[in-house]
Biopython code that builds the backbone (N, CA, C, O; Angstrom):
import numpy as np
from Bio.PDB.StructureBuilder import StructureBuilder

atoms = [
    (1, "UNK", "N", (-69.742, 70.238, -131.217)),
    (1, "UNK", "CA", (-68.737, 71.489, -131.689)),
    (1, "UNK", "C", (-67.343, 71.332, -131.666)),
    (1, "UNK", "O", (-66.867, 72.451, -131.862)),
    (2, "UNK", "N", (-66.479, 70.529, -131.528)),
    (2, "UNK", "CA", (-65.275, 70.373, -132.003)),
    (2, "UNK", "C", (-65.126, 70.135, -133.230)),
    (2, "UNK", "O", (-64.150, 70.665, -133.761)),
    (3, "UNK", "N", (-65.875, 69.418, -133.938)),
    (3, "UNK", "CA", (-65.354, 69.376, -135.377)),
    (3, "UNK", "C", (-65.862, 70.345, -136.006)),
    (3, "UNK", "O", (-65.557, 70.370, -137.198)),
    (4, "UNK", "N", (-66.780, 71.465, -135.511)),
    (4, "UNK", "CA", (-67.390, 72.184, -136.461)),
    (4, "UNK", "C", (-66.280, 73.677, -136.091)),
    (4, "UNK", "O", (-66.286, 74.696, -136.782)),
    (5, "UNK", "N", (-65.613, 73.514, -135.158)),
    (5, "UNK", "CA", (-64.297, 74.435, -134.995)),
    (5, "UNK", "C", (-63.229, 73.981, -135.488)),
    (5, "UNK", "O", (-62.493, 74.868, -135.920)),
    (6, "UNK", "N", (-62.830, 72.888, -135.602)),
    (6, "UNK", "CA", (-62.123, 72.333, -136.452)),
    (6, "UNK", "C", (-62.100, 72.466, -138.065)),
    (6, "UNK", "O", (-61.080, 72.769, -138.683)),
    (7, "UNK", "N", (-63.004, 72.275, -138.500)),
    (7, "UNK", "CA", (-63.566, 72.843, -140.015)),
    (7, "UNK", "C", (-63.442, 74.074, -140.312)),
    (7, "UNK", "O", (-63.012, 74.578, -141.350)),
    (8, "UNK", "N", (-63.836, 74.561, -139.362)),
    (8, "UNK", "CA", (-63.582, 76.247, -139.312)),
    (8, "UNK", "C", (-62.358, 77.016, -139.484)),
    (8, "UNK", "O", (-62.172, 78.022, -140.168)),
    (9, "UNK", "N", (-61.312, 76.160, -138.513)),
    (9, "UNK", "CA", (-60.103, 76.737, -138.475)),
    (9, "UNK", "C", (-59.310, 76.219, -139.669)),
    (9, "UNK", "O", (-58.656, 76.992, -140.369)),
    (10, "UNK", "N", (-59.382, 74.614, -139.952)),
    (10, "UNK", "CA", (-59.002, 74.274, -141.390)),
    (10, "UNK", "C", (-59.324, 75.157, -142.609)),
    (10, "UNK", "O", (-58.642, 75.332, -143.619)),
    (11, "UNK", "N", (-60.277, 75.566, -142.347)),
    (11, "UNK", "CA", (-60.640, 76.360, -143.799)),
    (11, "UNK", "C", (-59.500, 77.753, -143.818)),
    (11, "UNK", "O", (-58.686, 78.195, -144.629)),
    (12, "UNK", "N", (-59.956, 78.118, -142.475)),
    (12, "UNK", "CA", (-59.315, 79.573, -142.382)),
    (12, "UNK", "C", (-57.843, 79.565, -142.602)),
    (12, "UNK", "O", (-57.208, 80.496, -143.099)),
    (13, "UNK", "N", (-57.304, 78.310, -142.143)),
    (13, "UNK", "CA", (-55.719, 78.107, -142.303)),
    (13, "UNK", "C", (-55.364, 77.759, -143.867)),
    (13, "UNK", "O", (-54.261, 78.006, -144.354)),
    (14, "UNK", "N", (-56.557, 77.091, -144.663)),
    (14, "UNK", "CA", (-56.064, 76.674, -145.961)),
    (14, "UNK", "C", (-55.984, 78.065, -146.561)),
    (14, "UNK", "O", (-54.901, 78.445, -147.007)),
    (15, "UNK", "N", (-56.915, 78.754, -146.600)),
    (15, "UNK", "CA", (-57.155, 79.918, -147.213)),
    (15, "UNK", "C", (-56.359, 81.538, -146.789)),
    (15, "UNK", "O", (-56.398, 82.669, -147.274)),
    (16, "UNK", "N", (-55.817, 81.033, -145.885)),
    (16, "UNK", "CA", (-54.790, 82.037, -144.754)),
    (16, "UNK", "C", (-55.979, 83.325, -144.558)),
    (16, "UNK", "O", (-55.798, 84.422, -145.086)),
    (17, "UNK", "N", (-56.949, 83.076, -143.898)),
    (17, "UNK", "CA", (-57.551, 84.052, -143.298)),
    (17, "UNK", "C", (-57.523, 84.367, -141.823)),
    (17, "UNK", "O", (-58.528, 84.555, -141.138)),
    (18, "UNK", "N", (-56.243, 84.407, -141.390)),
    (18, "UNK", "CA", (-56.302, 85.322, -139.737)),
    (18, "UNK", "C", (-56.635, 86.069, -139.880)),
    (18, "UNK", "O", (-57.102, 86.430, -140.961)),
    (19, "UNK", "N", (-56.566, 86.898, -138.589)),
    (19, "UNK", "CA", (-56.866, 88.126, -138.117)),
    (19, "UNK", "C", (-57.108, 88.494, -136.674)),
    (19, "UNK", "O", (-57.410, 87.525, -135.978)),
    (20, "UNK", "N", (-57.071, 89.252, -136.270)),
    (20, "UNK", "CA", (-57.255, 89.519, -134.594)),
    (20, "UNK", "C", (-58.693, 89.067, -134.007)),
    (20, "UNK", "O", (-59.546, 88.456, -134.652)),
    (21, "UNK", "N", (-58.771, 89.370, -133.023)),
    (21, "UNK", "CA", (-60.168, 89.123, -132.350)),
    (21, "UNK", "C", (-61.086, 90.201, -132.473)),
    (21, "UNK", "O", (-62.306, 90.118, -132.614)),
    (22, "UNK", "N", (-60.258, 91.399, -132.394)),
    (22, "UNK", "CA", (-61.154, 92.866, -133.014)),
    (22, "UNK", "C", (-61.776, 92.626, -134.389)),
    (22, "UNK", "O", (-62.970, 92.840, -134.594)),
    (23, "UNK", "N", (-61.017, 92.219, -135.234)),
    (23, "UNK", "CA", (-61.156, 91.902, -136.731)),
    (23, "UNK", "C", (-62.442, 91.021, -136.843)),
    (23, "UNK", "O", (-63.472, 91.326, -137.445)),
    (24, "UNK", "N", (-62.173, 89.783, -136.096)),
    (24, "UNK", "CA", (-63.008, 88.524, -136.349)),
    (24, "UNK", "C", (-64.539, 89.307, -135.570)),
    (24, "UNK", "O", (-65.586, 88.941, -136.104)),
    (25, "UNK", "N", (-64.658, 90.093, -134.652)),
    (25, "UNK", "CA", (-65.804, 90.556, -134.195)),
    (25, "UNK", "C", (-66.434, 91.426, -135.066)),
    (25, "UNK", "O", (-67.654, 91.401, -135.225)),
    (26, "UNK", "N", (-65.759, 92.128, -135.594)),
    (26, "UNK", "CA", (-66.424, 93.123, -136.874)),
    (26, "UNK", "C", (-67.086, 92.291, -137.922)),
    (26, "UNK", "O", (-68.240, 92.284, -138.351)),
    (27, "UNK", "N", (-66.075, 91.629, -138.194)),
    (27, "UNK", "CA", (-66.863, 90.564, -139.477)),
    (27, "UNK", "C", (-68.165, 89.926, -138.724)),
    (27, "UNK", "O", (-69.241, 89.951, -139.321)),
    (28, "UNK", "N", (-68.087, 89.403, -137.533)),
    (28, "UNK", "CA", (-69.607, 88.679, -137.078)),
    (28, "UNK", "C", (-70.614, 89.754, -136.933)),
    (28, "UNK", "O", (-71.803, 89.525, -137.154)),
    (29, "UNK", "N", (-70.116, 91.093, -136.516)),
    (29, "UNK", "CA", (-71.393, 92.134, -136.574)),
    (29, "UNK", "C", (-71.749, 92.437, -137.776)),
    (29, "UNK", "O", (-72.946, 92.606, -138.008)),
    (30, "UNK", "N", (-70.947, 92.548, -138.626)),
    (30, "UNK", "CA", (-71.604, 92.588, -140.381)),
    (30, "UNK", "C", (-72.197, 91.510, -140.902)),
    (30, "UNK", "O", (-72.882, 91.515, -141.924)),
    (31, "UNK", "N", (-71.916, 90.439, -140.125)),
    (31, "UNK", "CA", (-72.681, 89.026, -141.044)),
    (31, "UNK", "C", (-73.994, 89.173, -140.202)),
    (31, "UNK", "O", (-74.967, 88.830, -140.873)),
    (32, "UNK", "N", (-74.345, 89.615, -138.820)),
    (32, "UNK", "CA", (-75.196, 89.439, -138.113)),
    (32, "UNK", "C", (-76.211, 90.581, -138.886)),
    (32, "UNK", "O", (-77.405, 90.357, -139.085)),
    (33, "UNK", "N", (-75.613, 91.673, -139.230)),
    (33, "UNK", "CA", (-76.567, 92.554, -139.901)),
    (33, "UNK", "C", (-77.088, 92.321, -141.271)),
    (33, "UNK", "O", (-78.141, 92.853, -141.624)),
    (34, "UNK", "N", (-76.315, 91.453, -142.162)),
    (34, "UNK", "CA", (-76.865, 90.836, -143.258)),
    (34, "UNK", "C", (-78.037, 89.732, -142.965)),
    (34, "UNK", "O", (-79.054, 89.534, -143.629)),
    (35, "UNK", "N", (-77.596, 89.072, -141.776)),
    (35, "UNK", "CA", (-78.762, 88.312, -141.365)),
    (35, "UNK", "C", (-80.155, 88.946, -141.261)),
    (35, "UNK", "O", (-81.218, 88.565, -141.753)),
    (36, "UNK", "N", (-79.823, 90.221, -140.343)),
    (36, "UNK", "CA", (-81.104, 90.654, -139.967)),
    (36, "UNK", "C", (-81.781, 91.267, -141.465)),
    (36, "UNK", "O", (-82.994, 91.089, -141.571)),
    (37, "UNK", "N", (-81.212, 91.843, -142.414)),
    (37, "UNK", "CA", (-81.687, 92.302, -143.864)),
    (37, "UNK", "C", (-82.523, 90.920, -144.624)),
    (37, "UNK", "O", (-83.552, 90.847, -145.296)),
    (38, "UNK", "N", (-81.650, 90.034, -144.209)),
    (38, "UNK", "CA", (-82.291, 88.608, -144.862)),
    (38, "UNK", "C", (-83.631, 88.572, -144.352)),
    (38, "UNK", "O", (-84.537, 88.366, -145.160)),
    (39, "UNK", "N", (-83.956, 88.774, -142.893)),
    (39, "UNK", "CA", (-84.923, 88.446, -142.356)),
    (39, "UNK", "C", (-86.171, 89.565, -142.488)),
    (39, "UNK", "O", (-87.382, 89.348, -142.539)),
    (40, "UNK", "N", (-85.532, 90.684, -142.521)),
    (40, "UNK", "CA", (-86.689, 91.783, -142.841)),
    (40, "UNK", "C", (-87.096, 91.316, -144.193)),
    (40, "UNK", "O", (-88.320, 91.251, -144.308)),
    (41, "UNK", "N", (-86.468, 90.997, -145.174)),
    (41, "UNK", "CA", (-86.869, 90.497, -146.456)),
    (41, "UNK", "C", (-87.758, 89.344, -146.570)),
    (41, "UNK", "O", (-88.549, 89.142, -147.491)),
    (42, "UNK", "N", (-87.606, 88.788, -145.797)),
    (42, "UNK", "CA", (-88.725, 87.406, -145.448)),
    (42, "UNK", "C", (-89.968, 88.104, -144.938)),
    (42, "UNK", "O", (-91.058, 87.568, -145.135)),
    (43, "UNK", "N", (-89.902, 89.042, -144.418)),
    (43, "UNK", "CA", (-91.388, 89.656, -143.797)),
    (43, "UNK", "C", (-91.906, 90.821, -144.607)),
    (43, "UNK", "O", (-92.895, 91.520, -144.388)),
    (44, "UNK", "N", (-90.928, 90.886, -145.698)),
    (44, "UNK", "CA", (-91.361, 92.065, -146.593)),
    (44, "UNK", "C", (-91.148, 93.607, -145.566)),
    (44, "UNK", "O", (-91.952, 94.537, -145.648)),
    (45, "UNK", "N", (-90.038, 93.628, -144.718)),
    (45, "UNK", "CA", (-89.955, 94.510, -143.994)),
    (45, "UNK", "C", (-91.461, 94.913, -143.064)),
    (45, "UNK", "O", (-91.985, 96.024, -142.988)),
    (46, "UNK", "N", (-91.852, 93.823, -142.519)),
    (46, "UNK", "CA", (-92.860, 93.415, -141.508)),
    (46, "UNK", "C", (-94.221, 93.881, -141.967)),
    (46, "UNK", "O", (-95.073, 94.369, -141.223)),
    (47, "UNK", "N", (-94.344, 93.676, -143.305)),
    (47, "UNK", "CA", (-95.751, 94.099, -143.847)),
    (47, "UNK", "C", (-96.400, 92.556, -143.993)),
    (47, "UNK", "O", (-97.623, 92.544, -144.136)),
    (48, "UNK", "N", (-95.622, 91.064, -143.972)),
    (48, "UNK", "CA", (-96.541, 89.915, -144.104)),
    (48, "UNK", "C", (-95.469, 88.987, -142.813)),
    (48, "UNK", "O", (-94.472, 89.322, -142.173)),
    (49, "UNK", "N", (-96.311, 87.687, -142.878)),
    (49, "UNK", "CA", (-95.713, 86.897, -142.117)),
    (49, "UNK", "C", (-94.393, 86.222, -142.946)),
    (49, "UNK", "O", (-94.330, 85.943, -144.143)),
    (50, "UNK", "N", (-93.469, 86.074, -141.999)),
    (50, "UNK", "CA", (-92.016, 85.866, -142.183)),
    (50, "UNK", "C", (-92.418, 84.365, -143.194)),
    (50, "UNK", "O", (-93.282, 83.529, -142.930)),
    (51, "UNK", "N", (-91.628, 84.384, -144.199)),
    (51, "UNK", "CA", (-91.240, 83.200, -145.116)),
    (51, "UNK", "C", (-89.810, 82.990, -145.223)),
    (51, "UNK", "O", (-89.054, 83.806, -144.696)),
    (52, "UNK", "N", (-89.424, 82.135, -145.754)),
    (52, "UNK", "CA", (-87.898, 81.522, -145.552)),
    (52, "UNK", "C", (-87.308, 82.249, -147.078)),
    (52, "UNK", "O", (-87.899, 82.037, -148.137)),
    (53, "UNK", "N", (-86.558, 82.775, -147.026)),
    (53, "UNK", "CA", (-85.881, 83.527, -148.450)),
    (53, "UNK", "C", (-84.850, 82.453, -148.861)),
    (53, "UNK", "O", (-84.247, 81.625, -148.179)),
    (54, "UNK", "N", (-84.833, 82.686, -150.013)),
    (54, "UNK", "CA", (-83.544, 81.958, -151.126)),
    (54, "UNK", "C", (-82.247, 81.890, -150.402)),
    (54, "UNK", "O", (-81.466, 80.950, -150.548)),
    (55, "UNK", "N", (-81.998, 83.068, -149.493)),
    (55, "UNK", "CA", (-80.448, 83.546, -148.775)),
    (55, "UNK", "C", (-80.420, 83.095, -147.555)),
    (55, "UNK", "O", (-79.305, 82.937, -147.057)),
    (56, "UNK", "N", (-81.633, 82.765, -146.742)),
    (56, "UNK", "CA", (-81.462, 82.546, -145.254)),
    (56, "UNK", "C", (-80.391, 81.940, -144.743)),
    (56, "UNK", "O", (-79.571, 82.477, -143.998)),
    (57, "UNK", "N", (-80.366, 80.457, -145.247)),
    (57, "UNK", "CA", (-79.287, 79.706, -144.731)),
    (57, "UNK", "C", (-78.094, 79.875, -145.042)),
    (57, "UNK", "O", (-77.238, 79.397, -144.298)),
    (58, "UNK", "N", (-77.736, 80.542, -146.130)),
    (58, "UNK", "CA", (-76.469, 81.117, -146.483)),
    (58, "UNK", "C", (-75.899, 81.945, -145.207)),
    (58, "UNK", "O", (-74.892, 81.850, -144.505)),
    (59, "UNK", "N", (-77.000, 82.783, -145.246)),
    (59, "UNK", "CA", (-76.474, 84.023, -144.187)),
    (59, "UNK", "C", (-76.459, 83.581, -142.671)),
    (59, "UNK", "O", (-75.803, 84.122, -141.781)),
    (60, "UNK", "N", (-77.331, 82.464, -142.540)),
    (60, "UNK", "CA", (-77.088, 82.063, -141.298)),
    (60, "UNK", "C", (-75.654, 81.297, -141.139)),
    (60, "UNK", "O", (-74.846, 81.608, -140.263)),
    (61, "UNK", "N", (-75.447, 80.305, -142.048)),
    (61, "UNK", "CA", (-73.863, 79.925, -142.164)),
    (61, "UNK", "C", (-72.845, 80.838, -141.876)),
    (61, "UNK", "O", (-71.978, 80.702, -141.013)),
    (62, "UNK", "N", (-73.049, 82.105, -142.915)),
    (62, "UNK", "CA", (-72.127, 83.381, -142.493)),
    (62, "UNK", "C", (-71.925, 83.697, -141.228)),
    (62, "UNK", "O", (-70.774, 83.875, -140.829)),
    (63, "UNK", "N", (-73.087, 83.826, -140.330)),
    (63, "UNK", "CA", (-72.971, 83.976, -138.990)),
    (63, "UNK", "C", (-72.300, 83.004, -138.458)),
    (63, "UNK", "O", (-71.135, 83.283, -138.174)),
    (64, "UNK", "N", (-72.669, 81.916, -138.223)),
    (64, "UNK", "CA", (-72.048, 80.853, -137.808)),
    (64, "UNK", "C", (-70.599, 80.633, -138.058)),
    (64, "UNK", "O", (-69.813, 80.270, -137.183)),
    (65, "UNK", "N", (-70.296, 80.862, -139.256)),
    (65, "UNK", "CA", (-68.677, 80.754, -139.607)),
    (65, "UNK", "C", (-67.639, 81.823, -138.732)),
    (65, "UNK", "O", (-66.584, 81.603, -138.138)),
    (66, "UNK", "N", (-68.484, 83.155, -138.946)),
    (66, "UNK", "CA", (-67.914, 83.818, -138.292)),
    (66, "UNK", "C", (-67.957, 84.094, -136.865)),
    (66, "UNK", "O", (-67.179, 84.943, -136.429)),
    (67, "UNK", "N", (-68.723, 83.522, -136.108)),
    (67, "UNK", "CA", (-68.866, 83.493, -134.466)),
    (67, "UNK", "C", (-67.634, 81.973, -134.066)),
    (67, "UNK", "O", (-66.790, 81.846, -133.179)),
    (68, "UNK", "N", (-67.947, 81.307, -134.874)),
    (68, "UNK", "CA", (-66.977, 80.150, -134.520)),
    (68, "UNK", "C", (-65.412, 80.571, -134.885)),
    (68, "UNK", "O", (-64.497, 80.140, -134.183)),
    (69, "UNK", "N", (-65.171, 81.390, -135.957)),
    (69, "UNK", "CA", (-63.880, 82.069, -136.326)),
    (69, "UNK", "C", (-63.512, 82.757, -135.051)),
    (69, "UNK", "O", (-62.534, 82.362, -134.416)),
    (70, "UNK", "N", (-64.220, 83.741, -134.646)),
    (70, "UNK", "CA", (-64.315, 84.570, -133.502)),
    (70, "UNK", "C", (-63.744, 83.818, -132.289)),
    (70, "UNK", "O", (-62.630, 84.129, -131.867)),
    (71, "UNK", "N", (-64.456, 82.848, -131.715)),
    (71, "UNK", "CA", (-64.365, 81.735, -130.841)),
    (71, "UNK", "C", (-63.087, 81.027, -131.148)),
    (71, "UNK", "O", (-62.650, 80.670, -130.053)),
    (72, "UNK", "N", (-62.236, 80.629, -132.129)),
    (72, "UNK", "CA", (-61.001, 80.081, -132.144)),
    (72, "UNK", "C", (-60.176, 80.978, -132.105)),
    (72, "UNK", "O", (-59.204, 80.741, -131.387)),
    (73, "UNK", "N", (-60.202, 82.108, -132.707)),
    (73, "UNK", "CA", (-59.141, 83.145, -132.425)),
    (73, "UNK", "C", (-58.808, 83.676, -130.876)),
    (73, "UNK", "O", (-57.709, 84.100, -130.517)),
    (74, "UNK", "N", (-59.899, 83.571, -130.108)),
    (74, "UNK", "CA", (-59.940, 84.005, -129.041)),
    (74, "UNK", "C", (-59.508, 82.392, -127.876)),
    (74, "UNK", "O", (-59.284, 82.523, -126.673)),
    (75, "UNK", "N", (-59.484, 81.151, -128.533)),
    (75, "UNK", "CA", (-59.133, 79.988, -127.792)),
    (75, "UNK", "C", (-60.258, 79.854, -126.868)),
    (75, "UNK", "O", (-60.045, 79.547, -125.696)),
    (76, "UNK", "N", (-61.652, 80.098, -127.387)),
    (76, "UNK", "CA", (-62.882, 79.609, -126.562)),
    (76, "UNK", "C", (-63.210, 78.014, -127.111)),
    (76, "UNK", "O", (-62.937, 77.729, -128.277)),
    (77, "UNK", "N", (-63.729, 77.140, -126.320)),
    (77, "UNK", "CA", (-64.220, 76.203, -126.503)),
    (77, "UNK", "C", (-65.776, 76.407, -126.532)),
    (77, "UNK", "O", (-66.524, 76.683, -125.593)),
    (78, "UNK", "N", (-66.096, 76.178, -127.989)),
    (78, "UNK", "CA", (-67.862, 76.410, -127.933)),
    (78, "UNK", "C", (-68.532, 75.846, -127.126)),
    (78, "UNK", "O", (-69.466, 76.382, -126.530)),
    (79, "UNK", "N", (-67.998, 74.143, -126.911)),
    (79, "UNK", "CA", (-69.062, 73.342, -126.104)),
    (79, "UNK", "C", (-68.981, 73.977, -124.845)),
    (79, "UNK", "O", (-70.007, 74.287, -124.238)),
    (80, "UNK", "N", (-67.648, 74.237, -124.319)),
    (80, "UNK", "CA", (-67.686, 74.428, -122.732)),
    (80, "UNK", "C", (-68.766, 75.764, -122.645)),
    (80, "UNK", "O", (-69.757, 75.973, -121.945)),
    (81, "UNK", "N", (-68.110, 76.516, -123.653)),
    (81, "UNK", "CA", (-69.254, 77.757, -123.297)),
    (81, "UNK", "C", (-70.579, 77.537, -123.359)),
    (81, "UNK", "O", (-71.318, 78.180, -122.614)),
    (82, "UNK", "N", (-70.983, 76.806, -124.054)),
    (82, "UNK", "CA", (-72.558, 76.276, -124.055)),
    (82, "UNK", "C", (-72.986, 76.241, -123.002)),
    (82, "UNK", "O", (-73.907, 76.823, -122.428)),
    (83, "UNK", "N", (-71.851, 75.085, -122.579)),
    (83, "UNK", "CA", (-72.302, 74.652, -121.163)),
    (83, "UNK", "C", (-72.229, 75.436, -120.009)),
    (83, "UNK", "O", (-72.571, 74.873, -118.969)),
    (84, "UNK", "N", (-71.816, 76.763, -119.931)),
    (84, "UNK", "CA", (-71.849, 77.617, -119.169)),
    (84, "UNK", "C", (-73.171, 78.790, -119.084)),
    (84, "UNK", "O", (-73.276, 79.730, -118.296)),
    (85, "UNK", "N", (-73.978, 78.428, -120.025)),
    (85, "UNK", "CA", (-75.230, 79.198, -120.142)),
    (85, "UNK", "C", (-76.036, 78.726, -119.224)),
    (85, "UNK", "O", (-77.167, 79.195, -119.096)),
]
sb = StructureBuilder()
sb.init_structure("model")
sb.init_model(0)
sb.init_chain("A")
sb.init_seg("    ")
for serial, (resi, resn, name, xyz) in enumerate(atoms, 1):
    if name == "N":
        sb.init_residue(resn, " ", resi, " ")
    sb.init_atom(name, np.array(xyz, "f"), 0.0, 1.0, " ", f" {name:<3s}", serial, name[0])
structure = sb.get_structure()
């Protein structure tokens, strides 16, 4: 997890993508919604068995990036957080 958090932090720093935890959470919520839409499209809105769409991995990546960004902003080590589950 440390390497993922560092990679996301480096990207955010390089492109000056700072923001408060509130902004990070709103971004995360938005990205989860986009992932949900992609999953719905993969089932033709519940009409068929799920099949992977062309943008599915990208949307998962966006959610992961947003989650890690929020954790970094809050000073949360995701490895430690995962151990608390």
